[in-house]
C-alpha positions in Angstrom: -11.3 24.3 -13.3 -8.0 22.6 -13.6 -6.3 20.8 -10.7 -4.3 24.0 -10.0 -7.3 26.2 -10.1 -6.6 27.9 -13.4 -7.8 27.4 -17.0 -5.2 26.5 -19.7 -5.9 28.1 -23.0 -4.0 27.1 -26.2 -1.5 24.8 -24.5 0.1 22.2 -26.6 0.2 18.5 -25.6 4.0 18.6 -25.1 3.8 21.8 -23.0 1.0 20.5 -20.9 2.7 17.2 -20.1 5.9 18.9 -19.1 4.2 21.2 -16.5 5.6 20.1 -13.2 3.0 22.2 -11.3 0.3 19.7 -12.3 1.9 17.0 -10.3 2.5 18.9 -7.1 -1.1 18.3 -5.9 -1.8 15.0 -4.0 -3.4 12.4 -6.3 -6.6 11.0 -5.0 -8.4 7.7 -5.8 -9.4 6.6 -9.3 -7.5 9.1 -11.4 -9.0 9.9 -14.8 -9.3 13.2 -16.7 -12.6 14.6 -18.0 -11.9 17.0 -20.9 -14.9 19.2 -21.9 -13.5 20.7 -25.1 -10.8 19.6 -27.5 -9.6 21.6 -30.5 -7.3 20.3 -33.2 -5.2 22.8 -35.1 -1.9 22.9 -37.1 -2.1 19.6 -38.9 -3.4 17.5 -36.0 -1.5 19.0 -33.0 -3.7 19.1 -30.0 -4.5 21.9 -27.7 -6.8 21.6 -24.7 -9.2 24.0 -23.2 -10.1 22.6 -19.9 -13.3 23.6 -18.2 -13.5 20.8 -15.7 -11.3 18.1 -14.4 -12.1 15.2 -12.1 -9.1 13.6 -10.5 -9.4 10.0 -9.4 -6.8 7.7 -8.0 -3.9 6.1 -9.8 -5.3 2.6 -9.3 -3.1 2.0 -6.3 0.2 1.5 -8.0 2.6 1.2 -5.1 1.8 4.7 -3.8 -1.7 4.2 -2.3 -3.5 1.8 -0.1 -5.2 -1.2 -1.9 -8.4 -2.8 -0.6 -8.8 -6.5 -0.9 -10.1 -9.6 1.0 -9.1 -13.2 1.6 -12.0 -15.5 0.7 -14.6 -13.0 1.9 -12.5 -12.2 5.0 -11.4 -8.6 5.4 -8.7 -9.4 8.0 -5.9 -9.4 5.4 -3.2 -9.0 8.1 -4.1 -12.4 9.3 -3.2 -14.1 6.0 -0.2 -12.0 4.9 2.9 -10.3 6.1 4.6 -7.3 4.4 8.0 -5.7 4.9 10.3 -3.6 2.8 12.2 -6.7 1.7 9.5 -9.4 1.2 5.8 -10.3 1.3 4.4 -13.6 2.7 0.9 -14.7 1.5 -1.1 -17.7 2.8 -0.9 -20.7 0.6 -4.0 -22.3 -0.9 -6.1 -19.1 -0.8 -7.9 -17.3 -3.5 -5.8 -16.7 -6.6 -7.1 -13.1 -6.7 -5.7 -12.5 -3.3 -2.2 -13.6 -4.3 -2.3 -11.9 -7.7 -3.2 -8.6 -6.2 0.1 -8.7 -4.2 2.1 -10.0 -7.1 0.8 -7.3 -9.5 1.7 -4.5 -7.0 5.0 -5.9 -5.5 6.6 -8.5 -7.7 8.8 -6.0 -9.6 10.2 -4.8 -6.2 10.2 -7.6 -3.6 9.5 -11.3 -3.6 5.9 -12.4 -2.9 6.1 -15.8 -1.3 3.2 -18.3 -0.8 3.7 -20.3 2.4 2.1 -21.8 5.4 3.4 -21.7 9.0 2.8 -24.7 11.3 0.4 -26.1 8.6 -1.9 -23.1 8.9 -2.7 -20.2 6.7 -2.7 -17.5 9.4 0.9 -16.5 8.5 0.5 -12.9 9.4 -0.4 -13.7 13.0 2.3 -16.3 13.5 5.4 -14.5 12.3 7.2 -11.2 13.0 9.7 -9.6 10.7 11.3 -6.6 8.9 13.8 -6.1 6.1 16.6 -7.7 8.3 14.9 -10.9 9.3 11.9 -13.1 9.9 10.9 -14.9 13.1 8.6 -17.9 13.0 7.3 -20.0 15.9 8.4 -23.5 17.0 5.4 -25.0 15.2 7.0 -24.2 11.9 7.9 -27.4 10.1 11.4 -28.1 8.7 10.0 -28.0 5.1 8.3 -24.6 5.7 11.5 -23.2 7.2 13.6 -24.4 4.3 11.1 -23.0 1.8 11.2 -19.6 3.5 15.0 -19.5 3.5 15.1 -20.5 -0.1 12.5 -17.9 -1.2 13.5 -14.8 0.7 16.5 -12.6 -0.1 19.9 -13.9 1.2 20.3 -10.9 3.5 17.1 -11.8 5.4 17.8 -14.0 8.4 15.0 -16.6 9.0 14.9 -18.1 12.5 12.6 -20.4 14.3 12.2 -19.6 18.0 11.0 -21.6 20.9 8.5 -19.2 22.5 5.4 -20.1 24.6 3.5 -17.2 23.0 3.7 -18.6 19.5 1.4 -16.1 17.8 4.4 -13.8 17.2 2.4 -11.5 14.9 0.1 -10.7 17.7 2.9 -10.2 20.3 5.4 -8.2 18.2 5.0 -5.0 16.2 8.1 -3.6 14.5 9.6 -1.6 11.7 13.3 -1.7 10.6 14.5 0.1 13.8 12.2 -0.5 16.8 10.0 -3.3 18.1 7.2 -3.2 20.6 6.6 -6.6 22.3 4.2 -8.3 24.6 5.0 -7.7 28.3 5.2 -11.4 29.1 7.6 -12.4 26.3 10.6 -14.5 27.4 13.8 -12.6 27.9 15.6 -15.0 25.5 13.0 -14.2 22.9 13.5 -10.5 23.4 17.3 -10.9 22.8 16.6 -13.0 19.6 14.2 -10.3 18.3 16.9 -7.6 18.9 19.6 -9.7 17.3 17.7 -11.1 14.2 15.7 -8.1 13.4 18.3 -5.5 14.3 16.0 -3.4 16.4 15.6 -1.9 19.9 13.0 -3.8 21.8 10.5 -2.2 24.2 7.8 -4.0 26.3 4.7 -2.0 25.9 0.9 -2.0 25.8 -1.4 -0.3 23.4 -4.5 1.4 25.0 -4.1 -1.2 27.8 -3.9 -4.2 25.4 -0.9 -6.5 25.7 -1.2 -7.8 22.2 0.7 -4.9 20.6 1.0 -6.6 17.2 -2.8 -6.8 17.0 -3.7 -3.3 18.0 -1.1 -1.2 16.1 1.0 -1.3 13.0 3.8 1.1 11.9 6.4 1.5 9.2 9.5 3.7 9.1 7.4 6.7 8.2 4.3 6.5 10.4 1.9 4.3 12.4 -1.7 3.6 13.2 -2.8 2.6 16.7 -5.9 1.5 18.7 -8.5 4.3 18.6 -8.8 4.5 22.4 -5.1 5.3 22.8 -4.8 8.4 25.0 -3.0 11.5 23.8 -0.3 11.0 26.5 0.3 7.4 25.4 0.3 8.5 21.7 3.0 11.1 22.4 5.0 8.6 24.4 4.8 5.9 21.7 5.6 8.4 19.0 8.7 9.5 20.8 9.7 5.9 21.4 9.3 4.9 17.7 10.4 8.2 16.3 7.5 8.2 13.8 4.2 10.1 13.7 1.3 8.1 15.1 -2.5 8.4 14.7 -5.3 6.7 16.6 -7.7 5.1 14.1 -9.5 2.1 12.7 -9.7 -0.1 9.7 -12.5 -2.2 8.1 -15.3 0.2 9.1 -14.4 0.7 12.7 -12.3 -2.4 13.6 -9.9 -1.7 16.4 -7.7 -4.7 15.4 -5.3 -2.7 13.2 -2.7 -5.4 12.8 -5.2 -7.9 11.5 -7.0 -5.5 9.2 -4.0 -4.1 7.2 -0.4 -4.5 6.3 2.0 -1.7 5.3 5.6 -1.0 4.4 7.3 2.3 3.5 5.6 2.7 0.1 2.3 0.8 0.0 -0.4 -0.6 2.1 -3.1 -3.3 1.8 -6.4 -3.0 3.8 -9.5 -5.1 4.2 -12.2 -4.4 1.6 -14.5 -3.0 4.3 -12.1 -0.1 5.0 -14.0 3.2 4.4 -12.8 6.1 2.4 -12.2 8.1 5.5 -10.1 5.3 7.1 -8.2 5.0 3.8 -7.4 8.7 3.7 -6.0 8.6 7.3 -3.9 5.5 6.4 -2.5 7.2 3.2 -1.8 10.3 5.2 -0.1 8.9 8.3 2.0 6.5 6.4 2.9 9.2 3.8 2.0 6.9 0.9 1.2 9.9 -1.4 4.8 11.1 -1.0 6.4 7.7 -1.3 7.2 7.7 -5.0 6.3 11.1 -6.6 8.1 10.2 -9.8 5.8 7.3 -10.2 2.8 9.5 -9.7 4.0 11.8 -12.5 4.8 8.9 -14.9 1.3 7.4 -14.4 -0.4 10.8 -14.8 1.6 11.3 -18.0 0.6 7.9 -19.4 -3.0 8.5 -18.5 -3.1 11.8 -20.3 -1.3 10.5 -23.4 -3.9 7.7 -23.6 -6.7 10.2 -23.3 -5.2 12.3 -26.1 -4.7 9.3 -28.4 -8.3 8.2 -27.7 -9.7 11.6 -28.5 -7.6 11.9 -31.6 -8.7 8.5 -33.0 -12.4 9.2 -32.3 -12.2 12.6 -34.1 -10.4 11.2 -37.0 -13.0 8.5 -37.4 -15.7 11.1 -37.1 -14.0 13.2 -39.8 -13.7 10.2 -42.2 -17.4 9.5 -41.7 -18.3 13.1 -42.6 -16.2 12.8 -45.8 -17.9 9.6 -46.8 -21.3 11.1 -46.1 -20.4 14.0 -48.3 -19.4 11.7 -51.2 -22.6 9.7 -50.8 -24.8 12.8 -51.0 -23.0 13.9 -54.2 -23.7 10.4 -55.7 
């Protein structure tokens, strides 16, 4: 069976790759094609007769959620912060952790290594979106200057004097709306509205005042504490103007904000996140729809590589048969 539920008989490589219908189906994890029969006709032009296909995922290229860990710790949201304009990563951590972000994001937004207040828990200490970044009063002058030099010019970086200094735990926001801890200072609320350019609402998530820890949302969707009632879910969804789902990360963890980070086109989750949790994340944040042209391009490249590989292997096989025939004559 092909991905569209039909067999393709006698379809040339160029015709096959130009079929838009192939790419209208959502792409799942670990994409690769398994071709059961290949025929070569007309001086090497390929036609495929597909009897079975197995679609895997496109190796998480900016359209799916990526699983990773920070020095054997699955709470990736503690050590990183992601927005549509920049990504912050804890300094001094595993090089693999940083390189994962760089390989996925560096062509689109800056990936900045930093510390905040001399610590590596950057994701829990700051709050931000594409418009700005708020850091606590414990941030040193050197760290503040480093952030201002590294982030895009249009991003406002501001240090604020707030008693609840773990801003990442107390604030959850996208580019339009922010939910904040009910005990946050009024001055801080005004700064959040001004620097981040958002409407601010004091809220709880399933009775928890640490809104930044128990939910995360982008401009396209959000994930909240699994015990959030249907009434609260509807109220929050109306407030944020995005669809919300109650769920978990990292094999049942309720601390959503610590277990993952997300923007409008990609997400990063702890390595313990299950396939079911991953599927929910990719669905609610609409990651499969984020860049359909990229999906098509990657599928096209994958198929071309497969054809080239098969062509080379069959040519080698043919050459061996010719040599074997000559040897037998000798």
